[in-house]
C-alpha atoms as an extended CHARMM CRD file, in Angstrom:
* protein
*
        87  EXT
         1         1  MET       CA            108.3980000000      113.6620000000      123.0040000000  PROA      1               0.0000000000
         2         2  LYS       CA            109.1080000000      111.7690000000      119.8110000000  PROA      2               0.0000000000
         3         3  ILE       CA            110.8940000000      108.4220000000      119.9150000000  PROA      3               0.0000000000
         4         4  SER       CA            112.1850000000      106.8520000000      116.7330000000  PROA      4               0.0000000000
         5         5  HSD       CA            113.7190000000      103.4100000000      116.1580000000  PROA      5               0.0000000000
         6         6  SER       CA            114.6390000000      101.5200000000      112.9960000000  PROA      6               0.0000000000
         7         7  HSD       CA            114.4920000000       97.7440000000      112.7920000000  PROA      7               0.0000000000
         8         8  LYS       CA            114.6110000000       95.3510000000      109.8600000000  PROA      8               0.0000000000
         9         9  ILE       CA            111.9270000000       92.7480000000      109.3050000000  PROA      9               0.0000000000
        10        10  ASP       CA            113.5550000000       89.4200000000      110.2260000000  PROA      10              0.0000000000
        11        11  ALA       CA            113.4360000000       86.0930000000      108.3440000000  PROA      11              0.0000000000
        12        12  LEU       CA            110.1780000000       85.1690000000      110.1220000000  PROA      12              0.0000000000
        13        13  ASN       CA            108.5490000000       88.5290000000      109.1630000000  PROA      13              0.0000000000
        14        14  ARG       CA            108.7990000000       89.9050000000      112.7010000000  PROA      14              0.0000000000
        15        15  VAL       CA            109.6190000000       93.4310000000      113.8290000000  PROA      15              0.0000000000
        16        16  LEU       CA            111.0520000000       94.2510000000      117.2490000000  PROA      16              0.0000000000
        17        17  ILE       CA            109.2200000000       96.7720000000      119.4390000000  PROA      17              0.0000000000
        18        18  PRO       CA            111.8270000000       98.2310000000      121.7980000000  PROA      18              0.0000000000
        19        19  LYS       CA            111.2710000000       97.6860000000      125.5160000000  PROA      19              0.0000000000
        20        20  GLU       CA            111.4100000000      101.4540000000      126.0820000000  PROA      20              0.0000000000
        21        21  LEU       CA            108.3730000000      101.9780000000      123.8090000000  PROA      21              0.0000000000
        22        22  LEU       CA            106.4750000000       99.0740000000      125.3520000000  PROA      22              0.0000000000
        23        23  ARG       CA            106.9310000000      100.6070000000      128.7990000000  PROA      23              0.0000000000
        24        24  LYS       CA            105.7950000000      104.0610000000      127.6450000000  PROA      24              0.0000000000
        25        25  LEU       CA            102.6900000000      102.5440000000      126.0020000000  PROA      25              0.0000000000
        26        26  GLY       CA            101.9570000000      100.2810000000      128.9640000000  PROA      26              0.0000000000
        27        27  TRP       CA            102.0260000000       97.2160000000      126.6960000000  PROA      27              0.0000000000
        28        28  LYS       CA            103.3430000000       93.9180000000      128.0080000000  PROA      28              0.0000000000
        29        29  ARG       CA            104.1710000000       90.4190000000      126.8090000000  PROA      29              0.0000000000
        30        30  GLY       CA            100.9810000000       88.5470000000      125.9580000000  PROA      30              0.0000000000
        31        31  ASP       CA             98.9330000000       91.6340000000      125.0040000000  PROA      31              0.0000000000
        32        32  THR       CA             96.9730000000       91.3260000000      121.7560000000  PROA      32              0.0000000000
        33        33  LEU       CA             97.6670000000       93.9440000000      119.1140000000  PROA      33              0.0000000000
        34        34  SER       CA             95.6990000000       94.9740000000      116.0530000000  PROA      34              0.0000000000
        35        35  LEU       CA             97.4070000000       96.0120000000      112.8150000000  PROA      35              0.0000000000
        36        36  CYS       CA             95.4810000000       98.4790000000      110.6360000000  PROA      36              0.0000000000
        37        37  TYR       CA             96.4030000000       99.4840000000      107.0950000000  PROA      37              0.0000000000
        38        38  ASP       CA             94.6890000000      102.5100000000      105.5750000000  PROA      38              0.0000000000
        39        39  GLU       CA             95.1200000000      102.7450000000      101.7900000000  PROA      39              0.0000000000
        40        40  ALA       CA             94.5780000000      106.5160000000      101.9650000000  PROA      40              0.0000000000
        41        41  ALA       CA             97.6510000000      106.9040000000      104.1940000000  PROA      41              0.0000000000
        42        42  VAL       CA            100.1410000000      105.3220000000      101.7850000000  PROA      42              0.0000000000
        43        43  LYS       CA            102.7790000000      103.0550000000      103.3530000000  PROA      43              0.0000000000
        44        44  THR       CA            101.3540000000      103.5950000000      106.8460000000  PROA      44              0.0000000000
        45        45  LEU       CA            100.5520000000      100.8210000000      109.3010000000  PROA      45              0.0000000000
        46        46  SER       CA             98.9180000000      101.5330000000      112.6700000000  PROA      46              0.0000000000
        47        47  LEU       CA             99.3960000000       99.3070000000      115.6840000000  PROA      47              0.0000000000
        48        48  HSD       CA             96.7760000000       99.3270000000      118.4640000000  PROA      48              0.0000000000
        49        49  LEU       CA             96.3650000000       97.4700000000      121.7370000000  PROA      49              0.0000000000
        50        50  LEU       CA             93.2880000000       95.3960000000      120.9110000000  PROA      50              0.0000000000
        51        51  ALA       CA             91.4690000000       96.3060000000      124.1180000000  PROA      51              0.0000000000
        52        52  GLU       CA             91.6780000000       99.9700000000      123.0770000000  PROA      52              0.0000000000
        53        53  TYR       CA             90.9860000000       99.5010000000      119.3740000000  PROA      53              0.0000000000
        54        54  THR       CA             87.5040000000      100.2290000000      118.0980000000  PROA      54              0.0000000000
        55        55  GLU       CA             86.1530000000      100.0230000000      114.5780000000  PROA      55              0.0000000000
        56        56  PRO       CA             86.4780000000      103.3310000000      112.7210000000  PROA      56              0.0000000000
        57        57  LYS       CA             83.2730000000      105.3820000000      112.8750000000  PROA      57              0.0000000000
        58        58  CYS       CA             82.0440000000      108.3130000000      110.8340000000  PROA      58              0.0000000000
        59        59  PHE       CA             83.4610000000      111.5340000000      112.2620000000  PROA      59              0.0000000000
        60        60  TYR       CA             80.0380000000      113.2140000000      111.9610000000  PROA      60              0.0000000000
        61        61  CYS       CA             77.3080000000      110.6340000000      112.6920000000  PROA      61              0.0000000000
        62        62  LYS       CA             79.3390000000      107.7610000000      114.2530000000  PROA      62              0.0000000000
        63        63  ARG       CA             78.0970000000      105.0900000000      111.7900000000  PROA      63              0.0000000000
        64        64  VAL       CA             80.5710000000      102.3000000000      111.0280000000  PROA      64              0.0000000000
        65        65  ASP       CA             79.9660000000      101.8620000000      107.2730000000  PROA      65              0.0000000000
        66        66  ILE       CA             82.8570000000      104.0620000000      106.1660000000  PROA      66              0.0000000000
        67        67  GLU       CA             82.9900000000      105.3260000000      102.5890000000  PROA      67              0.0000000000
        68        68  ILE       CA             86.1800000000      107.4000000000      102.6740000000  PROA      68              0.0000000000
        69        69  THR       CA             88.8650000000      108.7550000000      104.9910000000  PROA      69              0.0000000000
        70        70  ILE       CA             89.7330000000      112.4480000000      104.6560000000  PROA      70              0.0000000000
        71        71  ASN       CA             92.5900000000      113.9240000000      106.6770000000  PROA      71              0.0000000000
        72        72  ARG       CA             92.4820000000      110.8290000000      108.9220000000  PROA      72              0.0000000000
        73        73  LYS       CA             88.7660000000      111.3240000000      109.6100000000  PROA      73              0.0000000000
        74        74  ALA       CA             86.3900000000      108.5510000000      108.5300000000  PROA      74              0.0000000000
        75        75  VAL       CA             83.2190000000      109.6570000000      106.7010000000  PROA      75              0.0000000000
        76        76  CYS       CA             80.1780000000      107.5130000000      105.8020000000  PROA      76              0.0000000000
        77        77  ALA       CA             78.4180000000      107.7110000000      102.4180000000  PROA      77              0.0000000000
        78        78  ASP       CA             75.4690000000      109.7670000000      103.7220000000  PROA      78              0.0000000000
        79        79  CYS       CA             77.6540000000      112.4070000000      105.3910000000  PROA      79              0.0000000000
        80        80  LEU       CA             79.9170000000      112.5330000000      102.3310000000  PROA      80              0.0000000000
        81        81  GLU       CA             76.8840000000      113.1270000000      100.0990000000  PROA      81              0.0000000000
        82        82  LYS       CA             75.6040000000      115.9040000000      102.4050000000  PROA      82              0.0000000000
        83        83  ALA       CA             79.0220000000      117.5720000000      102.4080000000  PROA      83              0.0000000000
        84        84  LEU       CA             79.2630000000      117.4290000000       98.6090000000  PROA      84              0.0000000000
        85        85  GLU       CA             75.7990000000      118.9950000000       98.2870000000  PROA      85              0.0000000000
        86        86  LYS       CA             77.0190000000      121.9850000000      100.3260000000  PROA      86              0.0000000000
        87        87  LEU       CA             79.9520000000      122.6360000000       97.9700000000  PROA      87              0.0000000000
């Protein structure tokens, strides 16, 4: 099920999250959220409940020193180098 809402950014740079979405996500007033911007996914901002958010890890070896994101999968420098050698 896809739910879509449009809201303008207000004068204090806030955006409303509709109550219907908050209920579906199980988020409530006072929860801490994390905003993540990925330059590879142009004009995309991800919003995560902080308790559930973890630092991106390499899709292959699970290291956290990410070199690049390909098709929304993080890849570290070592795994990227190994993949390029196989091409």
